[in-house]
Every structure is written in C-alpha cells, then in structure tokens.
N, C-alpha and C positions, 0 to 999 in steps of 0.2 A: 250123673252120669252111664251109661251101659258100659256094662267088659269092651261087648265085638263093637262102639266108642270109640273107645280108646283102644284096643287092640287093633281098629282102622287110622287111630291117628300114629299112632305107630309104624307099624308097617310104611305110612306114609311119610312122616318124618327117617322112617332108613332108608327111600327107597330117594328121596329128595339126596341127600347125607354121601350116597353112592355117584350118583349120575355128578354132584358138583366136583366129588374126587375124581372120577373119568373124565372130565370137562378140565380139570387141570393138571394131570397127569397129561394131554392134548396136547396144552397151553400155554404151557409153564414143562417141561419137563427138569431141566437142570433144578430148580424149584423142588419140586416136588422129590427130587433126590438129595438134598443135600434135607431135605422134610424125616424124606423118612431115614436118612443115616444116623440123622440124630438123634429119634426114637430109636431105631436098632442101639446103636451105642446104649443109650439108657438102658435098656432090659439090655444085654448081654453082660451087668454087674455080674463078680460072683456071688452076691447075697441072694440074685434073684429066684425063682426056680427053672427047674433043666426045660423046663417045661417051652417056658416063656423067652428062655439063652436058647433057644431051639429056635425056636420063629422069627427071635431078632436075627440072627442067624443066616437061613434061609430068606428074609424083607431086606437083608442090606447088596445096595444093586453096587450093582457092579464095576469094577474098579477097568479104567481105561490099560491095552495091555500098552498103548503107541503106535499101536500100527494101523496107517493108515483107516484100515479094513471095518476098523472098532467102531466110530463118528465119534467119537468120546471129544473133540473139538476143542483143547483142549491147548494140542499147541500151533490149532489155525493153520498148518501146513493143507489141511486137506482142504480147507472154501468152500464156495460153489461151483461146479463142475464149471465149465466152457457149453457157452448154448453150442449144437452142434450147427455145423454150416449149412445154413439155407441151402435151399433149393435155385437157380438163377434162373429162374423165371417167376420165384413170386417175390414180387419187388412191395413194399415196406409203406404206406398212403400216407402221405403228402397237403395241409392239408394248409390253403391260403386264405391271407384273411383279407378283407376286402376292404379296400382307402374310403 
C-alpha cells in the first residue's frame, strides 16, 4: 500500500467521523451533550496536563440558567409554542371516504 493511498484512507475516515458527529449533534443533542460532559469531566482531573484541562473546561456544555429563553427544556414549562391564529379565509382540507 502506497503512502498516498494510506493518507487518502485516513482523510476519508476523518471526514466520515466528523460528518457522523455533526449528524449526531443535530439529531440527538441531549445524548451528545451527555457524552461531551462525561468526557470533559474525565479530562478535567488534577493529574491531567494543563492544556487538556483547559480544553475540557472549554468543551463543557452550557448549563441551563432556569430562564425560559435558554431552551434547556429541563422543567418542561417552555414547551412547544402554540401555532399562530390561522387566517379566517383558509380552511383545512376534509376528505370524505366513499361508502
């Protein structure tokens, strides 16, 4: 196997890993926040290097402030917003089933 081919495989692997992580962050944000928080806790130990501890503090997910504007959804009070009032001239479709 040539060096160029090995470099190509490594680059494709890194691109695929990053794309999977981006998709997970979009589709499962609470799960990935737990993963990142647990990794940051493990890295932020006194016996670790200072640069690793600084990285762990930087990557720690933001905590909910209890304000409804932060979108933490821990209390369930924020919930989905009610839809705006529809225009009176717009009517929903009704489908009639033939007997």
